N, C-alpha and C positions, 0 to 999 in steps of 0.2 A: 384525421389520421395522426398517429404519434409523430411521424416525420414532420408534419406541418407545424405541430405545436413546438417541437424542439427547434426547428429552423426559425420560426417566428421569434422565439425567445433569444436565440443566438443573435439575430439581426438587430433586434430592438435594444439589447442590453448595452449600456454605456458605463464607462468608468464612474461617472457621477451617480449611478444607481447604487454603488457600493457604499455602505455606511463605514464610519471610521473603524469600528470594531472588526468588520470584515477585512478591510485593508490590513490592519495589524495582524489578524489571525493568518491571513495568507502569507504575510512576510515571515511570520514565525515558522510556518510549514516550509516555506522556501529555504530559510536558513537551515532548518532541521534536515531537509532533503539533501542540500548541498553538503552539509557536514557528514551525513551518512555516506554519501557518494565518495567523498574524499577518503573516508576510513575504509572503503571497500577496495581501494586501489592495489592492495597487496593480496587480494583474494585469488584463488585458483581460477575462478570463472573469468575475472578480468584479464588475468595473465594469459588465458587461452584465447579470448575473443579479440584482444587488442591487436593481434597479429593480422587480423583481416584488413586492418587499415593499410597494410603493406601493399594490398592489391587495388587500392582505390585512392583517388585524390578528390578534394573538395574544399569548400569554405565554411562548412558548418562547425560551430564551436563544439568541442568534444572534451569531456573531462579527461585529464591525464595524458593525452597524446596530441599529436598534431591535428589540426582541423582535417575533416574528412568529408566524404559525400553524405548528404542529408540522412539517408536511411540508416547507414551504419552509425552515424553520429547519434541519432535518436536511440538506436538500439543500445549502444554503449552507455549513454547517459542514464537511461532508465534502468539498465541492468545494474549499474553502480548504486543508484538510489535504492533499488529493491533488494540487492543481494544479501545484505546483513539482516534483513527482516526487521528493520529498526526505524523505518519511516512511518508516516501516519496511517490511520485506520478509520474505517467507517463500518459499523455493524448494524445490519438491518435484516431483512429476509435473506439478503446475500451480503457477504463481507466484501470489503474493497480497501485498496491502498491508494487513495486518489492522488497523493503527491507523486506517484509514479509518472504522472503526465508532465511533470516539470521537465523530464528528459527530452521529450519531443518539442515542448514549447521553447525551451532554451535553444535547441538546434534551429528551429524555424525563426525565432526572434533574431538570432545572430545573422542568418542569411538575409533577412529583410530589414535589418537595422531598426527593429522595433524598440520602443522605450520600456522602462520598467513598469510604467502604468499600463502599457499594452499587455505586458505579461500578466500583471495582476488581474486585469479584466478577463483575459482569456482563461486564466486559472479558475476564477470564480464561476465562469460559465461552464467549464469542463467539470468542475466539482459538482455543481448543481445537477447537471444532466446525468452524470454517472451515479450519483447518490440516489436520484429519483428512480433510476432503473433498479437499484438495490431495494428500494421500498416497494417496487411493483411486483416482484416475483423472486423466487430462488432459482439459481442455476445449479448450485452444488448438489442438490438432491436429484437433479435430472442427469447428472454426469457431465455437465458442461462447466467451464471455468469462468470465474468472475472477471477475468481479463476481457471477456466479450463486452462487459459493461464499461470497463476502463477504455477500451478501444472506441466505443461510441462517444464517451466523454472527451477523449483526446481529439477525435474528429471534430466535435463541436468546439473545443478550445481553439484548435487551429483555424477553424472557419471564422471564429471571432477575431483571432489575432490578425488574420489576413483580410478582414472586413468583407467576407463573402456575402452574397445575397442569399435569398431563401433557396433557390434552385441549386446554387453552388454548395450550400451547406448540406442539403440532402444528398447531393452527388458525392460529396466527400465521405459522409457516413456510409453511403452505399459501397463505394470502392473499398473502404476500410473493413467493412463488416462482412459483406456477402461471401467473399472468397476465403474468409479467415476465421471460421468458427472454431474456437479453441475447446478442446476436451479436457476434462478434469483428471485424466490419467496421470498427468505430471504431478499431482498432489496426493496420490495414494501410494502405499507401500514405502519402500526406501526411497527417499527423495534425492534429486540430482540438481545440477546447476540450472536445469530448465524451470525449476520452481520460480527463479527470478527471470529466466529467459523468456517466459511466457508473456510477461508484461512488456519486456523489451521488444519482443516481436510485434506486439500490438502498437508500440510506439513507432516502430519502423513502418508498419502498414499504414498508420495514420498520416505520417508525413508524406509518404508516397501518394496516398489518396489526395491529400491537399494540393500537392504539386501537380499531379495529373489533372485535377479539377481546374487549377489555375490556368492551365494551358489548353483547356477545352475538351479533355477526354471525358466521355460520358458513361454513365452506368444506369442501372434500373432506378426508377423514380420511387419505388415502393420497397425499399430494403427491409423495412420493419413490418408493414401491414399488407404486403402483397400476398398473392395466392400461395406462393412458396417462400414467403419471407420469414423473418425471424420469429414473429409472433405465432404464425400458423404451424411452423415446423418445430419450434423449441419452447415457446412460452405462451401456450394457449390460455393459461390461467393468469396472464398479466393483468394487473389493475391499471387500466388506462387513465383512470381519474387522477392518479398522482401527478400526471403531467399538466394538469390544469393550473397549477400554482407554482410553476418554476420560478425560482427566486435566486438572484445572484448572491444573496446573503445567507444562503442555506448552508454553506460550507462550515459554519461555526459549530455544527454538530459533529465534526470529526474529532479524532483523538490523537494526541502525540504520545509516543512511547517513552517511558522512563527507562525500561530495561530492554536489552536486545533479544527479545523472545516474541513469539507469536502473541497477538494481543490477548487471546483467551488465557494466556499464562501470566499476564502482568500482575494480577491480584495474587496468583500463586507464589510469585517471587516475593512480593511484599509480605505475605503471610508466613512464608518459610523463613524470611529474614527475622521476623519477630520471634518465631518459635526456636530458631537456632540459638537464640540467647537465653532460652528457657530450659534447654536440655542438651546434654552432649550426645553426639551421634552413637557412641557405644552403648548408651542406655536405651536406645530406641528398639522396641520389639515389633511395633507395627505402626503404620501411618494410614489412616483412612481419609480419603479425599472425597468430599461431596461437592458436585458441581452440576452444570447444565449440559444438555445433550450436545450442543454444537462443540463445546470444549472437548467433550469425550470423543466424539466421532472424528474430530480433526487432530486431536493431540494425544489420543490414547488407544488407537487401534493397534493390532498385534505387532505391526512393523515398528512401532514407536518405543518398544520396550528393550531394544538393543541397538541404539544408534551408533553408527560408525563414521558418520560424516556430519558436517555442520548443518547441511540442509535438512537432515532428519532430526538432529538434536534440538534445533530451535523450534521444532514442532513436536517435541516429546515432553508431555507434562510430567511423567515420572522422572525423566532425567533432570528436568529443570528444577523440580522440587528437591530431588536428592542432591544435586550439585550445589544448590543454594544452601541446604542444610550443612553439607560437608565443609564448604568453603566460607560460609557466613557472608557470602557476597555473590553477585552474579554480574559478570561483564564479559566482554568478547574473549578474554583469556580462558573462560570456562569451556570454550569450544576447541578441544583437541583430543586426540585419541587416548591420552593418559587420563584425562578427566572422564571420558566415557567409560573407561574400564574401572576407574576408581568409584564411580557411582553405582556400579551394577549390584553390589551386595545390598546396599540400602534400597535400591529400586525394587528388589525382590520382596521387600517388606511393605510396599505401597499397594493399597487397594483403592481403585477409583470407582465411585458409585454415582449414578445419576440420581439427583434429587429432583423429583418432578415439579416441586414448588419452584425451584431455581430455574428449571427449563421454562416454566410459564412466565417467569419474571424477565427472561431474556427477550430482547436486547436492551430493555430499559435499565436493567441491572445486569451485572456480570458476576453472580455470586459464587464464592468458593468458601468452603469450611474445611480446614485441615485439623484432624484430631490425632494426637500422638498418644499411644498406649492407653486409649480410652480415658485419658486424664487431662492433658493440656490441649487447648485448641485456639484457633484464630479464624475469625470470619471477616471477609472483606467482600463488599458488593460493588463498590465503585473505586477502581484503582486510580491512583494519581496519574494525570494526563488525560483522563476522560473529560469531555466538555463540561460535565457536571462537577468536576473536581480538577480544574486545569493546572498544569505545571506552571510555576512562577517563571517570570522572565529570566531570573537569575539561574533557575534550574535548566532552562532551555539553553542559555548561554554556556552553562557549565558542561552540559552534554556535548555541545559543539566543540568546546575547547578540549575536552577529554578525547574526543574523536580526532581532532585535527591539529591541536596545538598551534592554532593560527588565529590569534586575536585580530590581526590586521584584516584578514579576510572577513571575519565576523563583523567588524565595524563597517566594512564596505557593503556587505549584503543587507545590513539593516536599512540601508538607503536605497533599496530597490525602487521605491516609488519616485525617486528623483533621478534615477539613471537615465541618461539619454540613449545609452546603448548597453546591452547586457555585458557585465563583467563578472567573471568568477575566479580570476587569478589575483 
């Protein structure tokens, strides 16, 4: 059964199984996630949810506020990592943002005084499990949210962090998953804070599941393969064979974002930046954009052509292209109501077309071709930050400093593997 394969992998995985590249890549994603979290602390979502800490007390390390109870701590940490849509990505049959799970790992590690190496091992386990689920089937096309896979990965990561045995690992996955199947409704139409809240809820569910398991609370032993389990109800087409080669070094296939947009738009920003230096906006009569199905269905449905909030705008391919062309740059300041309005006239000149060749090349390539006035064009298939074209260390550090203006914190985070206890201040 899938549960047994995952639990066996969790239990037998050791820090020593990680190669040097994996340790370094996890540290990069940890640094990246914390930087994005700090930059999210002035967001409306954080300013709303942080008040919940007034109703609870606890000892779990929480970004930006006093320590609080584990569930809320995990929720806030993962919300901040995810809110700007600027942390890492994995694209397969299902997309994922695996560094979301650092939110719950940090909370649990602070409670149980785990070392930096414990965190790295747990992250490697969680990445591998959640990514393999993404390889096994799609949820998006069935109406379910990818955070269901994040939640399983988080449960596996916490089981690794707390050194659970096989039965405890399955039990943690069971409590996290069975009562909490997430629907994709939060990612269609005009988007809201729950776009980031969905993974934060998975983070909260996972730490509750781990703590309940730790103290002996039991759940069904077949959350995935049971008669009414995840596979039979949601994912009958799942490829079970992908779980035969679970590997703690698999996380190296994830991508870091250079620009603060949904990953399918990374290449669009780069192409638009190039083209913005070739023609002035007032001379543009039309822009034809050729790309693959996933990019269009996620970033160019009807609701994405008139964004009025950040949550929708960072998932709007026409806005991202228009705003980049107008400003000749794209950063967090592009997200405000004046920018949304300023981009509308140019957005009306944009046509987005599926190229079936590009669709067939996805996810090995993420192709986009932007053609202006049937004249000048730019094609990109592997954006910077993809594992096939990784961001340099200096670029990752530059992103962190631009987000946080905190070189001292950056230097501290790079030493995650030598930390005796988690420190993010």
